[in-house]
N, C-alpha and C positions, 0 to 999 in steps of 0.2 A: 513403493506405494505413494501416491499423492495424498498428503495428509493436511486436512483443513483444521486449524486449531480452533477449538470451541472454548471460548472463555466468557460466554454469556453476554456477547455484545453484538446482537443483530441476527438477521436471517441468513444463516450460513448455507441453507439449502439452495439458495439461488446460485451460489458458487458451484456447489456440487452438480446442480442441474445443467449449467452451461458447459461444464467439463464433460458430462455425459452426452450432451447434444453434439459435441465435437469429437466424441469417440474415446473418452478417457474415464476410467473409473477412479473414484476417490473415496476417502473415508473422513467423516467428521468426528473428532475425538478430543478429549482432554486427558486421555489415559497416557501416562508417561511412558509405559512400556510400549505402547503402539507408536508413540512419537519417536522413540529411539530407533525404530525400524524404518522411518520415513526416508524416501529417496528425493522427495520434493516437499516443501512446506509452503503453506499459504496461511497468512495471518490477516484475515479480513477485519471488519468491525465498524460500527457506527457508535457515536456517543461521546461521553466525556473522557478526556485523557486519564485523569486520576482513577476513574472507575475501571478503565481498561487495565492499567498497570496494577491496581490493587487486586483485580481478579486473577491476573497472571501469577502474582505472588501467592494469593490465597490457595490457588490450585497447585502450587508447587511447580510451576512450569518454567520459571525464569532460568533456573540452572540447566534444565534439560535443553531448553532452546539455545542458551549460550553455548553449550557443548556441541549441539548439532550445527549451529550456524558458524560459530567462531573457531571451533577446533576441527570439526569434521568437514567444514566448508560445504554443507548441504545447501543447495539453492533454496532461497526463500523469497516469496512474493508478498509484499505488504499492500493492502488495499485500504484506502481512506484512513480511518483511525489506525489501522494496522501499520501503515507506513509512518504515521506520526509517532507511534510508539518506538520506532527505530531510532528516533532522535534522543538528545540528552535530556529534554524536558519540554514543557509547554507553558505558554502564558495562560492556558486554561486552568492550570492547577499547580500543585507543589510537588507532586511525585517525580522522582528521577526516572527518566526513560531508559530504554535498553542500551542506548548509547552506541549502537552499531554504526550510525551515520553521524559524522561530526557536524552537528547543527541543532537547531531548535525548531519548535513549532510555534508560530506567531499568529496572533489574531489579525484579521484584516484591519488595515489602518483606514478607518472610516473617513478621516480627514482628506484622504486621497480619492475618495469615491464621490461622484456627483449624485444628485438627488435621484437619478433614475436607477442607480446601482444599489442593490440591497445586499444585506448579509442575513442569512447565509447566501453564498454564491450557489445558485441552483439552476440546473438546466444544461443544455448542450453547449459545448465550447470547442473551438479549434485549439490545437496545441502546436508548439514549435519544437522540433527536435534540436537539442543543443549538442548532442554527440551521437555517434552511431551506436547501435545496440542490437543484440540478438532479439530483444523484445519486439523490435519493429521491423524485422526482416520481412520482405515481401509486400510492404505497403507501397502501392503504386499511386496513391493520392493522399493529400493531406487529411489525416483522420480527425474526426470529431468524437468527443467522449462526453459522458454524462457525469456532472459534478453535483454534489450536495455537501457543502462544508462552510464553516465559519472561521477556520484556522488553516494555515498553509505552512509549508516547509520553508526554512531559511538555512541554507548550507554554508558552512565556513570554508569548505573546499569546493571551488567551482567545478573541479574535475568530477565530483559526485553528481552534478546536476545533469539529468537526462532529458527532461522535458520541461518546457515553460508553458504557461497559459497567461492570459490577461483578463483581469477583472478590475478595471480602473487603473491598475498598474500590473506589471509583469511579476509573476511569482513562480516558484518552483513547483511543478506538478508531477514530477517523477524523479527518482534517484536511482543510481546504480553504483555499487562499490563491490568489486569482486563477485562473490556469489549472492550478494544482497541487492535486491531490486524491489522498488515499490512505486506505487502510483496513487495520486490523490483522487483520481476519478474512479468511477465504478465500471470496470469492464463487463461485469455481469449485467449491467443495464445499458450497455453501449452497442448492442446488436452486432453487426458483422465486424465492426472495428474491434469491439471487445472480445469477440470470439477469436479473432486473429491474434490478439495479445495473449490470451490464455493459451492458445495452441502453441505459440512461440515459446512461452515460458516452459511448457511441459516438454517440448521436443528439442529445444535448443540449449537448455542449461543442464 
């Protein structure tokens, strides 16, 4: 079962709806027993890093997620805040992240942005593939995705960097490490490109 983790950080129904639109059923849950049966995991989310991590801890989900992802190697897709939580921590707060990706979540450096460029970075943007991935199989043109974020990923291991985007300067917009994949953009808001990404995650991992 495709399992969307509910930790009180956003409208998860949009993820469920796009999966249904492309032919896949899923469940939204924070029930640990249901999560233990998952064959695919999705960790979406919008909002503050510390709030997200605190909710995962308060719901008792960190241990079960670590077991599914790190021991059982179940594929997981992180979206927006979800992928930021994969890192070791964030400039947005003081909580320790899940640490599945060797890196951190940094605020946009406003000193590198001209007066026309605002934070949060919001709207459609092109991405550049840094490495090949099953997540982008079948793309015949350079995709554009919808972003809404004030923080971005910074990886210590360049091999984990999957996609880059530019907002004043180039930043990491997607990562992949073994069964762990995540994107800063919102595939559920990115129309046909987003549907293709979601379909690839479900069928290729």
